[in-house]
PLY file of the C-alpha trace (Angstrom):
ply
format ascii 1.0
element vertex 246
property float x
property float y
property float z
element edge 245
property int vertex1
property int vertex2
end_header
-29.27 -44.13 -5.75
-26.67 -41.71 -7.09
-24.46 -43.68 -9.48
-22.28 -40.72 -10.46
-18.57 -41.38 -9.75
-17.06 -39.79 -6.65
-14.28 -37.40 -7.62
-11.84 -35.99 -5.09
-11.58 -32.21 -5.03
-8.82 -29.99 -3.58
-9.55 -27.34 -0.91
-11.82 -24.58 -2.15
-13.19 -26.62 -5.05
-16.60 -28.29 -4.78
-18.86 -30.23 -7.11
-22.45 -29.04 -6.79
-25.20 -31.46 -7.75
-28.20 -30.07 -9.67
-31.09 -31.67 -11.55
-29.98 -29.83 -14.69
-26.40 -31.06 -14.33
-23.40 -30.91 -12.05
-21.29 -27.75 -11.75
-17.91 -26.94 -10.24
-17.84 -24.23 -7.61
-14.75 -22.46 -6.23
-14.50 -20.57 -2.95
-12.14 -17.74 -1.95
-12.00 -14.73 0.37
-12.16 -11.22 -1.08
-12.35 -7.92 0.82
-12.98 -9.81 4.05
-15.90 -11.85 2.68
-16.25 -15.47 1.64
-17.07 -15.73 -2.07
-18.43 -18.79 -3.90
-18.70 -18.78 -7.68
-19.93 -21.38 -10.15
-17.77 -22.16 -13.15
-19.37 -22.48 -16.62
-21.14 -25.80 -17.34
-18.98 -28.53 -18.79
-17.67 -32.06 -18.29
-16.50 -32.73 -14.75
-13.43 -34.92 -14.52
-9.96 -34.86 -13.04
-8.75 -32.37 -15.66
-11.59 -29.87 -15.16
-11.19 -30.10 -11.37
-7.46 -29.41 -11.72
-8.19 -26.39 -13.94
-10.61 -25.11 -11.30
-7.93 -25.45 -8.62
-5.43 -23.55 -10.80
-8.01 -20.81 -11.44
-8.69 -20.49 -7.72
-4.98 -20.12 -6.95
-4.62 -17.51 -9.71
-7.49 -15.53 -8.18
-5.98 -15.76 -4.70
-2.59 -14.57 -6.01
-4.22 -11.58 -7.70
-6.12 -10.72 -4.53
-2.88 -10.76 -2.53
-1.22 -8.52 -5.12
-4.22 -6.15 -5.19
-4.80 -6.83 -8.91
-8.01 -8.86 -8.76
-10.86 -7.65 -10.98
-13.99 -9.54 -9.96
-15.90 -8.61 -13.11
-13.12 -9.89 -15.37
-13.42 -13.39 -13.88
-17.15 -13.49 -13.10
-18.94 -10.81 -15.17
-22.41 -12.20 -14.40
-21.90 -12.37 -10.64
-23.86 -9.94 -8.42
-20.60 -9.24 -6.64
-18.94 -7.96 -9.82
-20.60 -4.54 -9.74
-19.86 -4.09 -6.02
-16.26 -5.11 -6.54
-15.83 -2.64 -9.39
-17.13 0.14 -7.15
-14.95 -0.83 -4.19
-11.87 -0.98 -6.42
-11.87 2.82 -6.64
-12.74 3.51 -3.01
-9.98 5.47 -1.32
-9.94 3.27 1.80
-9.41 0.23 -0.45
-6.65 1.96 -2.42
-4.90 3.17 0.72
-4.96 -0.30 2.27
-3.59 -1.73 -0.99
-0.78 0.82 -0.77
-0.04 -0.26 2.81
0.14 -3.89 1.66
2.61 -2.81 -1.04
4.79 -1.24 1.66
4.54 -4.47 3.68
5.88 -6.45 0.73
8.71 -3.94 0.31
9.69 -4.46 3.95
9.73 -8.24 3.45
11.85 -7.84 0.31
14.32 -5.57 2.09
13.34 -2.57 -0.07
12.00 -0.53 2.84
13.01 -0.21 6.46
10.58 -1.13 9.22
10.76 2.39 10.65
9.80 3.93 7.28
6.91 1.47 7.00
5.71 2.38 10.51
5.67 6.04 9.51
3.59 5.37 6.40
1.24 3.05 8.32
0.67 5.77 10.91
-0.24 8.22 8.14
-2.55 5.83 6.24
-4.41 4.72 9.38
-4.42 8.17 10.98
-7.40 10.44 11.60
-6.40 12.93 8.92
-6.40 10.31 6.12
-9.82 8.98 7.20
-11.22 12.11 5.57
-11.06 10.19 2.27
-12.28 6.77 3.48
-15.66 6.66 1.76
-14.74 8.78 -1.26
-14.20 7.37 -4.74
-10.77 8.30 -6.13
-12.44 9.46 -9.36
-14.51 12.01 -7.40
-11.53 13.81 -5.84
-10.75 17.14 -7.52
-7.65 19.36 -7.27
-9.79 21.84 -5.32
-10.70 19.20 -2.72
-7.02 18.34 -2.27
-5.99 21.99 -1.98
-8.62 22.59 0.71
-7.60 19.45 2.63
-3.89 20.29 2.50
-4.56 23.91 3.40
-6.26 22.83 6.64
-3.22 20.89 7.88
-1.84 22.66 10.92
1.67 21.22 10.75
5.13 21.83 9.35
6.04 21.48 5.68
7.97 18.27 6.43
4.93 16.73 8.15
2.71 17.72 5.22
5.08 16.17 2.67
5.37 12.96 4.71
1.57 12.73 4.86
1.26 13.19 1.11
3.81 10.52 0.09
1.46 7.49 0.33
-1.49 9.50 -1.01
0.44 10.57 -4.09
1.49 6.95 -4.70
-2.17 5.90 -4.51
-3.15 8.40 -7.21
-0.19 7.47 -9.43
-1.20 3.78 -9.30
-4.88 4.60 -9.77
-4.04 6.55 -12.91
-1.90 3.74 -14.29
-4.65 1.21 -13.53
-7.34 3.28 -15.24
-9.27 3.89 -12.00
-9.04 7.67 -12.53
-8.76 9.74 -15.70
-6.18 12.21 -14.33
-4.02 12.67 -11.26
-5.32 15.67 -9.26
-1.86 16.22 -7.78
-0.62 17.11 -11.27
-2.98 20.09 -11.27
-1.78 21.54 -7.96
1.14 23.91 -7.41
2.10 21.78 -4.43
5.35 23.49 -3.43
3.63 26.90 -3.43
0.63 25.54 -1.52
2.80 23.97 1.18
4.89 27.12 1.47
1.74 29.23 1.96
-0.02 26.96 4.44
2.69 25.17 6.43
3.20 25.94 10.08
6.61 27.34 10.97
8.75 24.86 12.86
9.51 25.74 16.47
12.52 23.43 16.48
15.69 25.23 17.51
19.08 23.79 16.58
21.37 23.63 19.60
24.77 22.36 18.46
27.28 20.98 20.95
29.57 23.57 22.48
33.35 23.16 22.21
33.48 21.83 25.79
30.68 19.31 25.07
32.43 18.09 21.92
35.70 17.58 23.82
33.87 15.67 26.56
32.38 13.32 23.96
35.72 12.82 22.19
37.50 12.10 25.48
34.90 9.40 26.23
35.42 7.69 22.87
37.51 4.58 22.33
40.53 5.02 20.10
38.72 3.41 17.15
35.65 5.64 17.67
37.35 9.02 18.01
38.18 9.59 14.29
34.56 8.95 13.31
33.20 11.45 15.84
35.82 14.03 14.88
34.81 13.62 11.24
31.13 13.90 12.23
31.66 17.11 14.21
33.70 18.70 11.41
31.29 17.85 8.57
27.91 18.16 10.28
26.51 15.12 8.44
23.11 13.77 9.39
23.15 10.37 11.17
21.79 8.59 8.09
24.36 10.25 5.84
27.19 9.22 8.16
25.96 5.62 8.35
25.69 5.38 4.56
29.19 6.78 3.97
31.71 4.28 2.62
35.34 4.18 3.69
36.69 5.33 0.33
34.64 8.54 0.67
36.34 9.58 3.95
0 1
1 2
2 3
3 4
4 5
5 6
6 7
7 8
8 9
9 10
10 11
11 12
12 13
13 14
14 15
15 16
16 17
17 18
18 19
19 20
20 21
21 22
22 23
23 24
24 25
25 26
26 27
27 28
28 29
29 30
30 31
31 32
32 33
33 34
34 35
35 36
36 37
37 38
38 39
39 40
40 41
41 42
42 43
43 44
44 45
45 46
46 47
47 48
48 49
49 50
50 51
51 52
52 53
53 54
54 55
55 56
56 57
57 58
58 59
59 60
60 61
61 62
62 63
63 64
64 65
65 66
66 67
67 68
68 69
69 70
70 71
71 72
72 73
73 74
74 75
75 76
76 77
77 78
78 79
79 80
80 81
81 82
82 83
83 84
84 85
85 86
86 87
87 88
88 89
89 90
90 91
91 92
92 93
93 94
94 95
95 96
96 97
97 98
98 99
99 100
100 101
101 102
102 103
103 104
104 105
105 106
106 107
107 108
108 109
109 110
110 111
111 112
112 113
113 114
114 115
115 116
116 117
117 118
118 119
119 120
120 121
121 122
122 123
123 124
124 125
125 126
126 127
127 128
128 129
129 130
130 131
131 132
132 133
133 134
134 135
135 136
136 137
137 138
138 139
139 140
140 141
141 142
142 143
143 144
144 145
145 146
146 147
147 148
148 149
149 150
150 151
151 152
152 153
153 154
154 155
155 156
156 157
157 158
158 159
159 160
160 161
161 162
162 163
163 164
164 165
165 166
166 167
167 168
168 169
169 170
170 171
171 172
172 173
173 174
174 175
175 176
176 177
177 178
178 179
179 180
180 181
181 182
182 183
183 184
184 185
185 186
186 187
187 188
188 189
189 190
190 191
191 192
192 193
193 194
194 195
195 196
196 197
197 198
198 199
199 200
200 201
201 202
202 203
203 204
204 205
205 206
206 207
207 208
208 209
209 210
210 211
211 212
212 213
213 214
214 215
215 216
216 217
217 218
218 219
219 220
220 221
221 222
222 223
223 224
224 225
225 226
226 227
227 228
228 229
229 230
230 231
231 232
232 233
233 234
234 235
235 236
236 237
237 238
238 239
239 240
240 241
241 242
242 243
243 244
244 245
């Protein structure tokens, strides 16, 4: 009969019974997989169980923030080497960048429409070119070739590169790569040489069309539209303009 005392454990913390001695095990999800890791041998009591629960929450917070290093917590785990490899995989880094944008939307630092644009780029067919490539393996020449094959306007190219450049900047700061390949590309020159000319033609309102719009305005709307027609501001610039700047 097992005479060892029954200790309550919080979610994700388990006491495993072995002939050689009991061990505490914690469970958490990482990269879509359920992970279970044993903690070092030691006395098992309320204090050690509480420390295990705190450790588990710390790991979960780091996973959410994209800062979890498996090998730093469990260097002897078979998953540590796999985790270290996946940490530099471009698909992992791009998804981490998308999660960063999601947090910025929640914090009011980014508009939903801007997020949708970045999400479309990150999950698009063109970006899948890098899915199974390690960030450390990407050279300036590979980037130049990839950018040179884009059959789109300079604006579309720049919009596509925004999240990718952020990925490389973070990877450099985190020590995942030794240098940022974008820093070794004459990007403005490359875009200018390879971009597709825009077929968009500006068709401003005629005088008669402007007068029709002004006549349809309420009295409180008319000054704003007159100001808009006379300055040619973009919609975003007009919306951001404060009264004292009129």
